[in-house]
N, C-alpha and C positions, 0 to 999 in steps of 0.2 A: 306679593308678601309685602304687609306694611312696615314701614321705616320705623326702626328702633334702635336704641343703642345700649350697652353695657356700660358705657363710660359716663363719667361725669368730670367736669372741670376740677383738677385739684387746687387746693390752696397753695399759693406762692409764698414761699419764706423768703423774707427779706435779708435774713441772713447770708442767703446766696450772694447778694452784692457786696454786703461787710466783707465776705471772704474775698471776692473779687479784687476789692480795693487793698486788703492786706496783700494778696499776692502782687499786686502791682507794685506796693511799696518796698516788698521783700525783694523784687528784682530789680527796681530801680536803684535802691542801695548798694545792691551787691554790683551793679553796673558802675555806680560812682567809685566804689572800693576799687574794683579792679582798674579802672581807669584813672586811678589817684587824683579823684576830683572831691572838692570840699562836699560833705554830708549836709546840704541845705537847700532850699528851695520849695517852691509849692506848685504844685500839679492844679492847672486850670482847664478845664473843658467847657465848651459852648453847647448847650443841647439845641435841639430842631426847633425850627421856627414852624407856624402854621403858614400855609400858602392858599391864596386864592387863586381861583380859575380865571387867569389873564387879568383883564381889567375889572371883573366883577367883584361883587362882595360874596360869592360863592365860595366857602371854605372847603377844601379837600379834606378827605378823611386823615387825619395827623397819626403819624407812626414816628417815633422817637430816632434820633440820630443813635447809630449802633454802638460805637464806643462809650456815648453817654449812657446808654440803656445799660450797657454791659457794667460799668461802675456804679451806677446809682439805681437803676430800675424805674426811673421816675417816667411815668407816661403822659404829662402835661408839657405843651410847649411852652417856650420862653424861658427856660430855666439855665443857670450856670451851676457848675459844680467844682468843688476844690478840695483838694487834699494836701494837708502840711506832711511833706516829706521827710522832715528828721528833726532834730533838737530846735530847729528855727522856730520861734514864736514863743517858745518855752522859757521863761526867765524866773530865775529863784528870788523870793523875797524874804529876806530874814530881819523880823521886827526887832528894834534895839530891845535887848532884854538882858537883866542881870541874872547869871546863872547862879543859884544857890544850890544847895543839897536837895532842898524840896522841890524846885521846879525843874532841876535838871531831867529827871526822868520824864516828866511831861513834854519838855521841849523836844528830846529825843524821840518820843514818840509821835509829836507832831510832825518831826521832820522826816521819819520814816513814812508817814502817811503821804506827805508831800511828794517824796521821792518815787513811792510805788505809784502813785497817780500820774507822775510825769512819764515813769516808765512805760506804763500802760498805755498813753497817748502815743509814745514813741513807736510801741509795738504795733498797734493798730492803725494809728494815723488818725488825726484830727479832720473830718469830713464836713465839708459846709455847702449846703444848697443856697442857691440865690434864686429867690421866686419873683415873676414879675409882678409890680405893684399895680393892681387893678383898681380903678376908681369905683366906688360904692354902688353906683347906679348899674354895673356890670351884673348885679345880682338878678336884675329883671330878666336878664338874657341867659346868663349861665348858672343859675341857681346860687345857692350859698356861696360866699366866697371865704376860703378856708383860710382861719389864721395860721401864721408861721408856724404856730407849735404843732399845727395837724400833720404839716409836712416832716417836721422833725421826728415825729413818734411813726408816721407812715413808713418813712424810707430809712428809719434808723441811722441817721447822722447826728454829729456832735452839734451843730447849730444850724438855724436857717436866717438868712437875711434877705433885702430885697436886692434886686439886680442894680438900682441906683446907688448901692452901697458897696458894690464890689471893691473898687478902688482903695477905699477908707479901712474897710475889715481886713484886707489882704495886708496894709502897709501896717496895722495894729497887729497883726500876728506875726510879721516879720519886722518889729522895730528897732532890732539890733542893726539891720543894715539901712544905708540910705537908699539904695535902689535894688530892692529884693529881686530875687530871680524866679521868673515864672517859666516851667517846663510846660510848653503848648503843643498841641496836638497838629502835626503837618507831617505827611508822608504820602507816598504813591501807594495806591490800591493796584497790585498786578493783575487782578482780575478784569477791571473798569479801565484802568490807566487814568482814573481821576484822582485827585489829591485831596485828602481830608482837610477841612477847615479850620484853622486855629482861632481859637476865642479872641474876640474883639470886644472891648468896652471904653467908654470914655475915661481917660487918665491913664491908659496902658502904657504912655511914652514915660511915665515915672518908674516903668519897671524894666528890668534887664530881661529881654526873651531868649528862650533856648526853643529853637524850632526843630531840631534833629534828634534829640536823646529819646523823647517820649513815644513817638510813633512806633518804631520798632521793639520796643520792651513790652508796651500794651498790647500790639498785635501779637506778640509770641505768647503772652499771657492768654490770649484768647483761643491759642491752638489746642492747648490740653485742657479738656473739660472736667469739672468737679462733679461729685455724685450728684448735687443738687442740681446742676445744669442738665447732667444726662438724664435726670428725672423728667424733666420738662421736654427734652428732646424726644424721649420716649413716649410721653403722653401725646406730643405732635404726630408722632408716628403711629400711634395707636388709633387714635380718630381718624387720622388720614387713610389708614389702611381699612379702617371699618368703611368708610366713605368709598374708597375704591371699589370694595365688594359690592355696596349698593349701587353704584354705577354699572357695574356688570350685570347685578341682577335685572337692572332696568333698561338696558340699552336694547333697542328693537330697529330693525330695518325701516327706513322712513323717517325716523328721528332726525332732527338737527342736531349739529355737535354741540352748539350751546345749551342744549337742553341737558346733556350729560355735565356739562361744566355746572349748571346750576343745581344739579342733584348733588354735586361734590359739595358747593359752596353751602347749600342749605344744611347738610348733614353735619359738617364740621362746626357751622356756627351754632345751629339748633342744639346739639348734644354736646359739643364740645367748646363751647363760647369762644371760638376763635374768630374774631371779627376779621383778621387779617389773613391774606395767604402768604407763603414766603416768596411767591412770583407769581407773574400773570400765567393761569392755567393755560396748557397746550391740550386741545381735544381735538387729535388730528384723525382722520381715517381716510382710507384709500391712499391716492398720490400725496395727500397732505401730510402723511406719517413719515416722508423723507424730507419735509422742511424742518430742520432742527430746532428753530424757534417760532414755529407757528404759533398762532394764537394772539398776535399783536394787531393793532389797530386796523392794519392792511389786510389783515387775514383772520378776521374775528371769530374762529370757530364757528362758521356758517354754513358748512357744507352739509348736504342731506346724506345720511347714512344709505349706502347701497349695499345690497345682498353680495356678499363675496368679499367685502371691503375688510383690511384689517384695521383695527382701531390701536392708535398709540396715545395714551392719556398720561401725561406728565402734570401732577398736581399734588401740592403739599401746603398743609395748614400751618399757621403759626401760632403759638400760645405764650404769651408774656414774653414776646420779641424771640425766641427760639421755635426754630423752624423744622421743617420736615421736607423731602425732596424725594417723591415716589413716582415711578412709572411703570404702568400695566400694559401690555399689549394682548390684545385677543380678537378674535373674529366676530364682526358685530353680529352675526347671525347664531352663533353660540357653539358653531361646530368648525374645528380646524379642517383644511384641506391637506393634502400630502405636501404640496409646496409651502403653505402656511407652516404646516408642523416641521418641515426642513430648516427653513429660517427660524422659527421661534427656539427650537431646541439648539441650533447652532447658537444663539445669543445666550440663552439659559446655561448650556454646559460652560460657554465663558464665564459667565456670571458666578457660577457655583465654583469653578477651577479657582478663581481669584480669590474668593471668600476662604476657600479651603487652606490657602497659600498666606493669608494675611497673620501678621504677627510682628511684634516690635522688631527692628532691624532691616525689614523687607523693604526693597527699594520699589517705589511706585513705579518708575520707569519700566522695571521688570514685570510688574503687574500688569501693566498697559500691553506689553509685547506678548505677554501669556495670553491676553484675551484675545489679542489680534491672531495669533497662531492657533487657538482653539477654533475659531471661527472660519479660518481658512481652511483648516482639516475637514470641518464639517461640511463646508461648500465642496471641498474636493471629492469628498466620499458622496456627495450628492451629485456629482458630475456637472457642477456649475462652472469650477474651474480645473485645469489641468495641470500637472507637472509637479516638482518638487519643492514641497512646503517651505524647506530652509532657503531656496532660491527666491521663493516669493518675499521671503522677510527680508532679505536682502535688497530688494528691489521695492520694499515697503508698500506692497501690494495691499495688506490689510487696510491701509489709509483710505483706500479708494471705496471700500465697503464702511468703514467706520471712520468718518474725517475729524470727528472730536476726540477729546481725551476721555479717559477711562472714569474720571471722578473727580471730586473737589471737596476741601473742606466744608462741613456744615456747622451751624452753630445759630448764632444770632443773625447772621446772613446767610442766605441760600449758599453763595460762592464766600465762606467765611476767608477772611484774610490769613496771611502766614504761609502761603503757598511756596514763596521764594524768599528764604532768609538772605541777608544781605552777603553779596559775593556768589550766590546763585545765579545763573542766567537760563533763560528760556533754551531749549534743545533745537536743533534746525531740522528740517526734513517734514514729509506730509505726516500728520496725525501727530508725532512727536512734539511739534512746534504748538500744538493745542492743548498740551499738558497744562493743567492749572497747578501742578506742582509736581516737583522730581526730587521730593525729600525721603528720607527713608522714614517708615512708619514708627510711631512711638506711642506707647500705653498711654489712654487718655485721649488721643485723636478720634474724631468723628468725620468719616469720608465716606463719600457717595461711591457706589460701584455700579456703573451704568454703562456696560458693553451696548453695542446696537450693531445692526446690519441693515443697510439702506442701498436702495438701487436708484441712485441720482445720475441722471443723463449728463449733467455738467462735469461729472467726474470721471464716468466710467466711458463714455463716447471717446474722449481723448486717449484714455489708457488703452482702448483696443483699436486705435488708429494703426494702419500699416506702418512700420518703421518705429514704433514705441516700444522699448524695453520690456513692458508689461504684455503687450499684445499676445505673446504666446501662450500665456497662463489662462486665457478666457476661451470657454466654449460659448460662442456667438450666438448659437441657435439656442442654447440654454439660457442665455442671459436675456435674449429678446422674449422669452417666455415671462420674465418679472418687469417687463415694461409696464408703469402704472401701479405696480406692487406698492410702493410706498417703502416701509421699513419697520423694524421690530427694535425696541429698545426695552430692556429691563432694568431697574433701577431701585436699588436697596440702600439704606442709612446704616453704615456698619461702624460699630465701636470697637477699636483697637484695646484689646486686654492684655494682661501681662503675659496670658500664655498663647495668645491668639486673637480671636475676635468674636463679636457677638453682633448676629443679624438684629437690627432694631425694629426692621419693616416685618409685617405678618400678613402679607398678602398670597392670594393663591398662585402658586409659579408653575407647578407641574400641569401639562395639558390636561391631564384626566380631573385635576381639581378646578382648573377652569371652566370646564364643560359643565361639571357638576354644579358648581356655583351658578351658572349662568342658567342652568336648567331649574334652578329653584332650591339646592340643597343648602343646609345651614353651613357656616363657616365658624370655626375649623370643622371640616368634615367629621363626622361620626363614623 
């Protein structure tokens, strides 16, 4: 069946980033009021820089820094962005005028217009971009060098200056203070344990710096998605779901794993305009599907597909910074065996049980434990483990089959930040310590639901050793049947709504659906 698509890249409204800036200002001002701090200061972020490959002049494909992308939507490297966060920077100038009956009305009208303009700026914030100043001869290599006015119109900001003017412009905007305050981005990403980079520029020593206020407020802004953000995430899901179906249709015994990766990348770029993926594609088959982050440079999706293998393909496209994260599992020959069906349905039942329970106020820790319990019950019914499931939960048996967390926030980053609010600490214990958030669900969150069941010797062998608290739960003969099986993961991107949730991913999930699609049936099935 020839490749095609019913989708086309949607137009991206820059109002999305205007609204993101307004959201930040509202949250920042509220924080300053609640902490009895003065309502003044300038938010300043530094965008990403192009990087070369080690000492060469080969420039790697650039992708904007995520916080900067969230606020400004700028796709070019080398930019800075500032937002005037309050009354600071706006001064009233009243020209000397002799008020008479004739001109009093005109003066009052003028004053009203001035005040309205100022209040509008206060409400929306004055946004400034700073673009790198490029020599004229760069046009030979880069094409036309855009005038600053183009960036102002394209990115819907109040003004644009060059990066070598940052200090002067910010001082002018805050001329009522000798040493203006800059809110800079600096804080811990709890998924990566890396810190965001605060902006730096020549002359920054003339400003007062606040390195603690902005990061948690801006991070929390990213947790709840607007309708315009959801539309982009939905498109990334739609084109990625379509690409996963295309991969299923073209999977054949004897292919290389990377050939399936290339089919996904081609489809999302060709039909969706997605130049970036949200993460490195995981195209794992056979025993590789038990390697949770397979696909990296040391394991580059290069195994030959064998008859009888299960495939676990975790791939998601990114569109205008907003991403998707989808995993499909299926047999490479297109037909499930009884053992493959047993493990697949255990994971699918967990996936569906979690989505059925998701709504505002639900604890994500409870959802993780629900997924574990459903999988353990299925494995017990399949005579792979024995004993009381509640006792298994006490001994954390589920973590030996699903060592990772149930899911994570999704947005501009695959692992979107905000999983741990200030004061929240990661849990202890197998499986639970891997959770990327322990928060209660809120309307507007987008979170992945990705239960899995894997047969990993490094986990199962110690758990089955004589003397272990968990050894009594295993049917050793049955477990040996799954040596080399790998694993199954099913992952969907889910939007939490006011009354429940919406699954944004549209892939075949039921066994009969997968087998039909792999045999050539159209999707959705008629």
